[in-house]
N, C-alpha and C positions, 0 to 999 in steps of 0.2 A: 531643488527638486531632483536634479541628477544625483546629489549625495544620498538623498532618501531612496531613490530607486536602485542605486548601486549597493547600498548598505543594508537594505530592508531584511534580506534573508540572514544577514549576519547579526542583526540586532537581537538581544535577548527578548523572549516572549513575555508579555505581561497581560494578565487577564483584565486589568482595569484600564490600561492605556493602549492607544493605537501605536503602530510603529513610528508614525510622524511625531507623536508626543514623546516616545521614548528617545528618538534622536534629538529632538528639541531639548529635552531634559539634560542629555549628555553634553550638548553643545553649550547650553546656558551654564552648566557647572564649569566648563573649561573657560568660557569667555568672561563670566562674571564672577566666578568663585563663590556663588551663593551657598549659604549654609543648607545642610540637608533639611532642616526644619522649614526653611524658606521655600525650598523646592516642593516639600510635601504640602504646604499650603497652596502654593501656586497650581499644582496639578491635582489637588484634592485627593491625595493618597497618604498612607502612613510614611513615617520616617524610615521604617524597615524596608518598605517597598522601594524607596529612593536608594537606600544602601545597597540592596540586592541588585538593582538595576545598574548602578555604577560599578559594582564589583564584578558583574558579568559582562557589562557592555563595554567598558573601557578597553580590556584586553582584545575583545572581538573586533571592535572598531579599529584599533590600531593594527591588528593583523590584516584587516581588509584593506586599509589605506596605505600600508608600508611601501607599496609599489610606487607611490608617488614621489619617494625619496630614492633617487637613482644616481649612481656613479656614471657619468656620461662617457661614451667612447670618444676617441681622439678626433674623428671626423666630425662628430657633433660639436665638440669644443671649438675646433677650427672654424667651422661654418658660422658659429654664433658668437665668436669672440668680439667683444666691444672694442672699438677703436682705441679707447683710453688705455686699455690693458695690452692690446695687440702691439702697440708702439713700444712699450717699456718692458713688458714680460710676456712675450709671444708663447713661451712654453708653460705658462701658468695653468695648472689644472685644478688648483685648490687654494682657498684662502681660509685659515683656520683661526679659531679662538675658542676659549672656554667661557662659560657663563654659569653663574651661581643662582640657586633658588633658595630663599629663605624657608626654613622649616621649623615647626614647633620644637621646643627643646626636648630631646628624647630622654626617657627615664633612666635606662641603663647607662652606667658610667662609661662603658666601652663605646657605645653608639654616640654618646655625647662627645667623647674625645675624637672619634673618627670623623664627626661631621662639623667639628669646630673650624671655622675659617679665620685665620689671623687677619686676612685681607678685609673681610666684611665684619669682623668682630661679632660673629653670630653663628648659629648653627645652620649649615647649608648642605645642599647636595649639588654636585657639579657635573657638567656636561661638556663634551667636546663637540663642536659643531664645524662643519666644513661647508663652504659654499663654492659654486662654480663661478667663473668670471662674470656671468650674467646676474649672479645674486640668488640662484636657486639653491636651496639646502640639498646637498648631495650626500651628506653623511651626518649622522648624529649618534654619539656613543650611549652606552648605558650610564646610569647614574653612579657617581662616585662620591665618597665622603668629602666634605669641603676642605679638609686638611690635605687632600691629595694634590700634588703639584701638577701644573700643566703638562710637564715633560712625562711624568709617570702615567698620566691618563692617556697621552698619545701613544705610549709604548704598549700599554696593556689593553687598550680598547679595540684593537684590530684594525685601526685606521691605516697603519703602515702598510698592511697587506693589500691595500687598494692602489698603491703607487707602482708605477712601471718605470722602465728605462727612460731617462731623459725628462722625466716630470719635474716641474718647478712648484714649490709650495711657498706661499707667503705667510708669515706668522709674526708675532710680537717677540720681543727680546726674551720673554720667559720660557720660550720653547727651545730648550737645549737638545735638539734632536738632529743636528746636522750630521753626526756620525751615523745615526740610525738611517737617515735618508741616503747617505752616501753608500751604505751597504746595499741599498736597492737601486744604485746608480740614478738617484734623484738628487735634486738640489734644494736646499733650504735658503729662502731670502728673508733676512730679518734686519731691522735697523742697526746701525752701528752702536756698539757699547760705548758709554761715556765713563765708565768706571776707570780710574787711573789716568784720565786725560783732563787737561785744563779746558780744552775745547776741541770740538771735531774739526776735521779738515774740510775745505770747500767741497771736495768730492763726497765725503761722508755726509755732510749736510744735504747735498743734492740727492744722494741716494736715499737717505731717510725721508726726505720730502716726497720723492716718487713712491716709495713704499706706503707712506701714510695715505697718499691720494688713492691708492688702490685698497688698502686694508680697511678704510673707513666703511667699505660696503659690507664687510662681515659684521661690523657693528651695527649697520642698518638692519641687516637680516636678523640679528639678535633682538634689536629693538622691535621689529615686526613680531617676533616670537613673543616678547614680553607684553605685547598687546593683549595676549591671552592672560587674563588677570590671575589665573591659578598659578602662573609662572612669575608674576610680578609681586605677589603678596606672599604672606607666610603661608606655607602649605601645611595643613593639619596632618597629624601623624597617621591617621587612618587613610589618607590619600597617598602618603609617601611609597607604599609598596606598588602603587600604580604609577609612579613617576616616569618609568620608561615608556609606558603606553601613552601617558599624557603628552610627553614631549614628541613622540612619534606622531600622534594625532595632529598636534598643533603644527608641527613642521610640515606634514603633508598638506594640510589646509593652507598653510602660508605659500606652498608651491603652486596653488591654484590661483594666486593673485598675480597681477601683472609683474613682469620682471623688474628688478631693482635697477640694473644697469643696461642701457640701450647702446 
């Protein structure tokens, strides 16, 4: 009901549906990823009405809820820092990872090549997500093609502009951004590389274990995001242009849930 009262004025007007039904239709599309025809049957309207409602409503809803995704100030971070992270990484401001969303195979060859993911062996779009030490989503990038590397997305998304002097960022081995962070007087913490080594030293093993214990929370946050079925199943091509709005809405609504790390 809070969501309805807060967003009612931002929702597209519809002659045949109330604002409550419009909001319900948008949320059902994101949560269940129902086909347009299915939604049309459920709300007793035409498929065209559903399409217009989604095309107009998703960007407006994303704009209205974007404030729920905030980069916290240092005082808030220190005040809410979970003990498990405070002990090992007291300067941590962000834990990052990328996630991919399957999409239908694009028709144009260029788009098909740009969205091909060697990791997923499918056509995907890719997002960078950052969480705070408590597990709240503090940043989510725009969509990139699935072939784009984690490093390039981090460099081009605007994420680095959020960092300040002394910040500490936890990431996976695929994020080769230590120099980029150093230019901003920040520090990158990643697991030790195993390439060229028969085995890791005892210190490297312990360091990797500590990082894994903290990094698992960004995976939990992404798992929470993927509970929105539109992000966990193959996204139709007519929804791909709205992918930035979709991820913004889902991230904002995830931040209304209880925190992941206490």
